[in-house]
KOLDRENPA-241209 format. One record per residue (C-alpha): residue in one letter; x, y, z. Coordinates in steps of 0.02 Angstrom, whole numbers, plus 50000, padded with zeros to 5 digits. Example, Ala and Ser with C-alpha at 12.3 -4.5 7.8 and 13.67 -1.06 7.14 Angstrom:
BEGIN
A506154977550390
S506844994750357
! end
This chain:
BEGIN
M490865060649153
T490105043949196
S489715039449376
A489855020549349
A491035012649475
L492685007349397
S492754992949521
D491174986049439
H491784988749260
P493644984749257
F494804992049126
M496114982549028
L497924983849083
P498834990348927
P500174979448846
S501874981748929
G501004991749064
E501964984249211
A503494992649285
T504724978249289
V506194987649366
P506385003049477
P506385019949388
E508215022049434
A508585007049321
R507625015849181
G508705031449192
L507505041349301
S507595047949478
R506245043049602
D505305059249577
E505325058649387
V503985045349370
R502405051449286
L500965059049383
L499205061549317
L498315075949404
A496465071549409
R495275085049470
P493435087549430
D493895102049316
R495425095049227
L496595080549192
E498435084949168
H500075075649140
H501495079449261
V502935071049352
V502975068349540
R504265082149558
D502845094349519
L501825089149672
P502145104749779
D501495115849638
L499905105549619
L499325108249799
D498845124249889
P499635132350042
G498685126150194
D498375108850121
L499035094450227
V500015079550159
V499985063750266
V501285050050240
N501525032350304
T503175030150395
S503095011150398
A504695002850336
T504754986950232
V505484971150308
P506284956850208
A504734946050225
A505104931650106
V505974915750167
D506554901650054
L506254883950118
T505974866050067
W504164860050082
R503594842450039
G505194839749941
S505104855549836
R505934872449853
T504674886249883
T504434902649976
L503564908050135
H502904925850149
V502754932450327
S501374945350339
T501414951050521
Q501574945450702
L500024945450813
D499904950750994
D499994932651054
G501674930050967
S500994919850822
W501474924250644
V500304926750496
V501064918150345
E500714913650165
L501574898350092
R501774900349904
R501664885949781
P503354880449708
D502894888849543
N502414904949637
E500734905249547
G499694906449704
P499604900749885
A499994882749931
E498724871850021
V499434869050195
R498584859250333
P498234863150516
D499594856250631
E500814854950485
V502574860150537
L503594871150418
R505484870250439
L506324886850406
P508164891450390
G509134894250551
G508234880250644
Q506604890050658
R504994880150643
L503184885550622
R501694875150674
V500184879750567
L498614882950669
A497144889650567
P496664900850421
Y496784919550452
P495824930550478
R494284919550448
P494014900850422
E493414903050243
H495044911650190
H496414898950153
R497774910450087
L498464916850252
W498754905850404
R499144909050586
A500674899150641
V501624897350806
P503514899850796
M504514886250884
P505464892650979
A504584909251008
A505394922750901
S505184940750846
W504694940450663
T505684956250621
D507264949550707
Y507114932750619
L506784940550449
A508234952750468
A509374937550481
H508564925550358
G507324934850247
R507364943650080
P506144956050003
I504544948949930
R504604948949740
Y503264944749613
S503384938149437
Y503214954849346
V504834961549426
D506454957949334
G507914953849447
R508114954649634
W508254971949711
P508994976149882
L507874981050026
D508404999350012
T507534999749843
L505904995649933
Q505965009550063
T505245027050061
V506345041450119
F505285042950277
A505255024350323
T505665023650509
H504525010250585
P504904992450522
G503354981650498
S502714981150319
A502844964750226
E502724974450063
M503184992350027
P501875006050053
S502355010849877
A501365026849847
G502665036549946
R504175029449855
P504295043549725
L504365057049859
T506125063649890
E506875074450027
Q506845088949903
I504975087049875
L504645086650062
V505645102750085
R504725111349943
L503055106250017
L503525113850184
T504195129950109
R502555132050013
G501585130950175
I501025113050151
P501375103050311
V501835084650306
A501185073550448
P501515055150487
V500445039850520
V500985021650527
L500065007350444
H501014991050422
T500484982750261
G500314963950257
V500544952250111
S499504959449970
S499534945349841
Q497644943949846
E497334933149693
A495474931849736
H495374950649773
E494804947149950
P494584961650072
P496104968550163
Q496714958950314
P496794967250486
E498304978750487
L499174987450632
F499105006550628
T499475021850732
V498785039350708
P499805050950823
E498985065050920
V499915078450822
T499315071350656
A497505070350716
R497625088450771
L498345094050603
V497005084650505
N495615092550606
S496325110250595
T496595108250407
R494795102950383
S494165117050494
A495115129450385
G494295122650228
R495905115250157
R496245097950087
V496915082750178
V497945073150048
A498425055150090
V499985047550014
G499345030149977
T497845019450019
T498695014350182
V498585032250245
V496745033250195
R496355017350292
A497285023450446
L496445040550451
E494715034350407
S494845020750540
V494855034450673
A493695046950588
D491985049850666
S490395053350568
S490845071950553
G492585068150484
A493505072850643
V495025061750673
H495555055050843
P497275048050891
A497325029250913
T498335013250892
G497554996750842
R497174985050697
T495974990050561
E494904979750444
L494034994950372
V493424993150193
L492975009450107
G491755010449963
A490065016949909
D489255012050074
R490665019450177
P491415034750090
A492935043850155
R492545057050287
A494225064950328
V495255063150168
D494965074450017
G496385069249902
L497545054749868
L499245051949790
T499215033849733
G500025021449618
L499065012449480
H498024997649539
D497594981849444
P495904979549358
A494594973349484
A495744976949632
S494824980949793
H495854996949809
L494855004649666
A493315005749776
L494365014849905
L494905027749776
E493085030149727
S492625032649910
V493805047649918
V493495056949754
G491995048349672
A491805034849541
G491715046849395
L493405054949427
V494255038249456
R493555031249293
S494115046749198
A495865045149270
Y496005026749224
D495355030249049
V496865041449027
V498225030749106
S497645014949017
D497605023548846
P499285021448755
A498885036848652
Q499075047248811
G500855041248835
R501355025548927
Y500945024649113
L501685010249213
W500865000049351
H501434992649518
E502654998249652
F503995004449532
G502755012949416
D501875029549395
T500625038849502
M499005048649506
L498535063649613
L496655062649639
L495895078549709
G494035078349742
R493805096849779
! end
């Protein structure tokens, strides 16, 4: 098993490897999408419905309860119809936005002090790039008049959709069964295949399920830039469960990279987790490996995506490369990418 980092040596996305519609439109239930179990001692093909049987009693599963908001707004800009993606609202009331080009092939080049006219009489005055001056994809903008982004989007927004998805799907299609805290511009999709039945089976096998919140911003990072600051909460009860699970020698399994970022943002050098609320810019990789998380249920990430380094930080580069060798090999059966696609369960020990 090679130890070369997959993030340094990207694989090729197989032909027809993108999930273009939800599994329900392909004749499957949510929990029937494929799951590759990747452990140091074996690689096995399963479906997500098998998850409770792939973990051990005493392991802890941590989920993200953030709910997706309809974060895309159609508008006219410089005489052309285009789309604005709203990523989050900051503490000072300003919005973080991405204006897409009319052909949707990347971000548009807006200017400071430019005013965007949105439906419903809402306007946005563009201030500056966000989060840093050298990044010109996301911009901080002041709503005029002042407005709650979630209230405005509930009235005028639609779900963000990218070119590989066929058709427009309702917001319910982009929610997990445990989505209770609105705030994600795009779905924390690793948890989508989990059903109420799976959660019950986990609990009856002695595998607790604990919540965190991390609101995901707009993730269309064409230049594969680092993650933007994202709002998170790790509750006291979850921190306590993580610490007791680790003390007992059991695994902490994160459902999605968002959960890893939330937990690792409050993990000290020993791996102990502390309750907190804030914004995180944490980037995990070879120079900052995971300390609290031992396993990860995750979707399939694009070649050269920054998320690959996060996976490697949890279970090691060799195991991640072995897993992607399997899912990108058509001879192993077709695995599908993106939010409506298949999954991997990566267990480092």
